[in-house]
C-alpha positions in Angstrom: 240.4 121.1 74.0 242.1 121.8 70.8 240.4 122.8 68.1 240.7 120.0 64.4 241.9 122.0 61.3 238.5 120.6 59.5 239.9 119.6 55.4 237.0 120.5 53.8 236.4 121.2 49.6 233.1 122.4 48.5 231.5 121.9 51.8 232.6 118.5 51.5 234.9 116.4 54.1 237.8 115.4 52.2 239.4 113.9 55.2 239.7 110.0 55.2 239.9 109.6 59.1 239.7 111.4 62.3 241.5 112.5 64.8 241.8 109.6 67.7 239.9 110.3 70.8 237.7 113.1 69.5 234.2 114.8 70.1 233.3 115.5 66.6 230.4 117.4 66.4 228.6 117.7 63.7 226.3 120.8 63.2 226.4 120.5 58.5 224.1 117.5 57.5 225.4 116.0 54.3 228.9 116.9 54.7 230.1 113.6 54.9 231.6 113.0 58.5 229.3 109.8 58.8 230.8 107.9 56.2 234.8 109.1 56.8 233.2 107.3 59.6 231.7 103.8 58.7 233.5 103.6 55.9 237.2 102.7 57.5 238.7 100.6 60.1 238.7 102.8 63.1 235.4 101.6 65.3 233.5 104.5 66.1 230.2 105.7 68.7 228.4 107.8 66.9 225.2 109.7 68.6 222.5 110.6 66.7 218.8 111.1 68.1 216.9 108.4 65.8 216.8 105.3 64.9 216.1 105.7 61.6 218.5 107.9 61.3 220.9 104.7 61.4 219.3 102.2 59.1 219.3 104.9 57.1 222.9 105.1 56.8 223.8 101.3 57.8 221.1 99.7 55.1 221.1 102.9 52.5 219.0 101.8 49.8 219.8 100.5 46.5 220.7 102.7 44.1 222.3 105.5 46.5 225.1 103.2 47.8 228.1 103.3 44.7 230.8 100.9 46.6 228.6 98.5 48.4 232.0 97.3 49.8 233.3 100.1 51.2 230.1 99.4 54.3 230.9 97.5 57.9 228.9 94.8 58.7 227.2 95.3 61.9 
C-alpha cells in the first residue's frame, strides 16, 4: 500500500482530486474530503453509516450552498 501525502492548510484539504484507485479513510470531519468527491468530474463510491449523511451532502440547506453549480446531480 502506498501512503498518500495529504495536502492541507489550516485543517482543510487543498487537493483538487484524489489519486486514482485509492481508498481514503477520512477520520477528521469537516476537512472537505467529501466535498472534493462530490464536486469534481470523477465518479466515487462514498461509504457512510446512515442515509441522513448522504441527504445532508447532496441536498444541503440553501443558505449553506455557496456555489450550487458545482454540485453533482443524481
